C-alpha positions as CSV (number, residue, x, y, z in Angstrom):
1,M,70.5,52.4,99.5
2,I,74.2,52.3,98.5
3,L,74.2,48.5,98.8
4,V,70.8,48.0,97.1
5,T,71.6,49.8,93.9
6,P,74.5,47.4,92.8
7,L,72.4,44.4,93.9
8,A,69.4,45.6,91.8
9,A,71.7,46.1,88.8
10,L,73.1,42.7,89.2
11,G,69.6,41.2,89.5
12,R,68.4,43.0,86.4
13,A,71.4,41.7,84.5
14,T,70.9,38.2,85.7
15,I,67.2,38.2,84.8
16,S,68.1,39.6,81.4
17,V,70.6,36.8,80.7
18,F,68.2,34.1,81.7
19,A,65.4,35.7,79.6
20,T,67.7,35.8,76.6
21,I,68.6,32.1,77.1
22,G,64.9,31.3,77.3
23,R,64.2,33.2,74.1
24,V,67.1,31.5,72.3
25,A,66.0,28.1,73.5
26,L,62.4,28.7,72.3
27,F,63.7,30.0,69.0
28,A,65.8,26.8,68.5
29,L,62.9,24.6,69.4
30,A,60.7,26.5,66.9
31,A,63.3,26.1,64.2
32,L,63.6,22.3,64.7
33,T,59.8,22.1,64.7
34,H,59.5,23.8,61.4
35,I,62.2,21.5,59.9
36,L,59.9,18.5,60.6
37,R,56.7,20.1,59.1
38,P,55.9,20.9,55.5
39,P,56.2,22.9,53.3
40,F,59.9,22.5,52.5
41,Y,61.8,25.1,50.6
42,G,64.3,23.0,48.6
43,R,66.0,25.9,46.9
44,E,66.8,27.7,50.1
45,F,68.1,24.4,51.6
46,A,70.3,23.8,48.6
47,V,71.7,27.3,48.7
48,A,72.4,26.9,52.4
49,L,74.2,23.6,51.8
50,L,76.4,25.4,49.3
51,N,77.2,28.4,51.4
52,I,77.7,26.5,54.7
53,G,79.4,23.4,53.2
54,W,81.2,23.8,50.0
55,L,82.3,27.5,50.4
56,S,83.6,26.8,53.9
57,L,86.0,24.1,52.7
58,P,89.0,26.4,51.9
59,V,89.1,28.0,55.4
60,V,88.4,24.7,57.1
61,G,91.2,22.9,55.1
62,L,93.8,25.6,55.8
63,T,93.0,25.8,59.4
64,A,93.1,22.0,59.9
65,I,96.3,21.4,58.0
66,F,98.3,24.1,59.9
67,T,96.8,23.0,63.2
68,G,97.8,19.4,62.6
69,A,101.3,20.3,61.6
70,A,101.8,22.6,64.6
71,L,100.3,20.0,66.9
72,A,102.9,17.4,65.7
73,L,105.8,19.8,66.4
74,Q,104.5,20.6,69.8
75,I,103.9,17.0,70.8
76,Y,107.3,15.9,69.5
77,D,109.0,18.7,71.5
78,G,107.1,17.9,74.6
79,G,107.5,14.2,74.3
80,S,111.3,14.5,73.8
81,R,111.6,15.8,77.3
82,F,110.7,12.3,78.7
83,S,111.7,10.2,75.6
84,A,108.2,9.8,74.3
85,E,108.6,11.1,70.8
86,A,107.0,8.0,69.3
87,V,103.5,9.0,70.5
88,V,103.3,11.8,68.0
89,P,101.0,9.9,65.5
90,Q,98.6,8.7,68.2
91,I,98.3,12.1,70.0
92,V,97.9,14.1,66.8
93,A,95.1,11.7,65.7
94,I,93.2,11.7,68.9
95,G,93.7,15.4,69.5
96,M,92.4,16.3,66.0
97,V,89.5,13.9,66.0
98,R,88.3,14.3,69.6
99,E,88.8,18.0,70.2
100,L,90.7,20.3,67.8
101,G,88.9,19.2,64.6
102,P,85.3,19.7,65.8
103,V,86.0,22.9,67.8
104,L,88.1,24.6,65.1
105,V,85.6,23.8,62.4
106,G,82.8,25.0,64.6
107,L,84.6,28.2,65.3
108,M,85.4,28.8,61.6
109,V,81.8,28.1,60.7
110,A,80.7,30.6,63.4
111,A,83.1,33.2,62.1
112,R,82.1,32.7,58.5
113,V,78.6,31.4,58.4
114,T,77.0,32.8,61.5
115,S,78.0,36.3,60.7
116,S,76.8,35.9,57.1
117,I,73.4,34.5,58.1
118,A,72.9,37.2,60.8
119,A,73.9,40.0,58.4
120,E,71.7,38.7,55.6
121,I,68.6,38.2,57.7
122,A,69.1,41.5,59.6
123,T,69.3,43.3,56.3
124,M,66.1,41.6,55.2
125,K,64.5,42.8,58.4
126,V,65.7,46.4,58.0
127,T,64.5,46.5,54.4
128,E,61.2,45.0,55.5
129,Q,61.6,41.9,53.4
130,I,60.6,39.7,56.3
131,D,57.4,41.7,56.7
132,A,56.8,41.0,53.0
133,L,57.2,37.3,53.5
134,T,54.5,37.4,56.2
135,T,52.3,39.4,53.9
136,L,52.7,36.6,51.3
137,S,51.6,34.0,53.9
138,T,55.2,32.6,54.1
139,H,56.4,31.9,57.6
140,P,59.8,33.6,58.1
141,M,61.0,30.8,60.4
142,K,60.0,28.2,57.8
143,Y,61.6,30.1,54.9
144,L,64.7,31.6,56.5
145,A,65.6,29.6,59.7
146,A,64.6,26.0,59.0
147,P,66.6,25.5,55.8
148,R,69.7,27.0,57.2
149,V,69.6,25.1,60.5
150,L,68.9,21.8,58.7
151,A,71.7,22.4,56.3
152,A,74.2,23.2,59.1
153,L,73.1,20.1,61.1
154,L,73.8,17.9,58.1
155,V,76.9,19.5,56.4
156,V,79.0,20.6,59.3
157,P,79.7,17.0,60.4
158,A,81.1,16.4,56.9
159,L,83.3,19.5,57.3
160,V,84.5,18.1,60.6
161,G,85.3,14.7,59.1
162,I,87.2,16.4,56.3
163,G,89.0,18.7,58.7
164,D,90.0,15.7,60.9
165,I,91.5,14.0,57.9
166,I,93.4,17.1,56.7
167,G,94.6,17.9,60.2
168,I,96.0,14.3,60.6
169,F,97.6,14.6,57.1
170,G,99.3,17.9,58.2
171,G,100.8,16.0,61.2
172,F,101.8,13.2,58.9
173,V,103.6,15.5,56.5
174,V,105.5,17.2,59.4
175,G,106.2,13.9,61.1
176,T,107.6,12.1,58.1
177,Q,109.3,15.0,56.3
178,Q,110.7,16.9,59.3
179,L,110.7,14.7,62.3
180,G,112.0,11.5,60.7
181,F,109.0,9.1,61.2
182,N,108.5,6.2,58.8
183,P,105.4,6.8,56.7
184,A,104.0,3.3,57.0
185,T,104.6,3.2,60.7
186,Y,103.0,6.6,61.2
187,I,99.9,5.6,59.3
188,T,99.6,2.3,61.1
189,N,99.9,3.9,64.6
190,T,97.3,6.5,63.6
191,V,94.8,3.9,62.4
192,D,95.3,1.5,65.2
193,F,95.0,4.1,67.9
194,L,91.7,5.7,66.8
195,Q,88.5,4.0,67.8
196,R,85.0,4.2,66.3
197,S,83.7,6.1,69.3
198,D,86.3,8.8,68.6
199,V,85.0,9.4,65.1
200,I,81.3,9.2,66.1
201,S,81.8,11.7,68.9
202,S,83.6,14.0,66.5
203,L,80.7,13.9,64.0
204,I,78.1,14.4,66.7
205,K,80.0,17.4,67.9
206,G,80.1,18.8,64.4
207,S,76.3,18.5,64.0
208,V,75.7,20.2,67.4
209,F,78.1,23.0,66.6
210,G,76.6,23.5,63.2
211,G,73.1,23.8,64.7
212,I,74.4,26.3,67.2
213,A,76.1,28.4,64.6
214,A,73.1,28.5,62.2
215,T,70.6,29.1,65.0
216,M,72.6,32.0,66.5
217,G,72.8,33.6,63.1
218,C,69.1,33.3,62.5
219,Y,68.1,34.4,66.0
220,F,70.1,37.6,66.1
221,G,69.3,38.4,62.5
222,M,65.6,38.2,63.2
223,H,65.9,40.2,66.4
224,S,68.2,42.9,65.1
225,G,67.7,46.6,65.6
226,R,66.8,49.0,62.8
227,G,69.4,50.6,60.5
228,A,73.0,49.8,59.7
229,Q,74.0,49.9,63.3
230,G,71.4,47.3,64.2
231,V,72.8,45.0,61.4
232,G,76.3,45.4,62.7
233,A,75.3,44.8,66.3
234,A,73.4,41.7,65.4
235,T,76.3,40.3,63.4
236,K,78.7,40.9,66.2
237,A,76.4,39.4,68.9
238,S,75.7,36.3,66.8
239,V,79.4,35.4,66.4
240,Q,80.1,36.0,70.0
241,A,77.2,33.9,71.2
242,A,77.9,31.1,68.8
243,A,81.6,30.9,69.8
244,V,80.8,30.8,73.5
245,L,78.0,28.3,73.1
246,I,80.2,26.0,70.9
247,L,83.0,26.0,73.5
248,A,80.4,25.3,76.3
249,A,78.8,22.6,74.3
250,N,82.2,21.0,73.6
251,F,82.9,20.8,77.3
252,L,79.5,19.2,78.0
253,L,79.8,16.7,75.1
254,T,83.3,15.8,76.1
255,S,82.1,15.1,79.6
256,I,79.3,12.9,78.3
257,F,81.4,10.9,75.8
258,F,84.7,10.4,77.6
259,V,84.1,10.9,81.3
260,S,82.1,8.2,83.0
């Protein structure tokens, strides 16, 4: 009996995890299905584009520029140990475009957008606005989830591209102003080293991460508990799930794109 109780608890926890994964997967599939079917709510889509894209630019830009600058310093210090300081432009470029740019933008979007979506939808559920939508023959998935997921799928790759550029610029400023690199040589090494596949993989990652962030916000918002405590729990759980899934998806996508 002593051995059975812990095993039973472990089994229940495992079943609960897989059941949650299944519910999230079905929710994401339903959101994508509603994106492809009319009616379309253009105003909700436009508002989501503004909130997810334009209003995220400041935090994305600041995160990227300081990351690129710090990356240049770290690479220069590490490269100097075996006389390879000249690789700073190339490694900053590939590091920002392949990994740091998409992941950091995804995490910033998860912190800012996922929490906002979850709190907004959870509050609507608590105040019975979602029930009101159903009463008015408006599907909540169609009106709330589909525009936000579509907006994230489209605009987060643009944020990733901008973040990549700003991050490389941060490395350029540090490299030329503090580390003594020639500006023209730095730019030439950066451009020559990057390949089209690097940029494409970065944008695809951005789209996947954006979809994850928006889907988690919508899912946990719609499945929140009642009251202020339920809204807070849904917001916290949405950000945690989005961050973990973004990092896991990054590993899988990196394996697909760059390991063969």
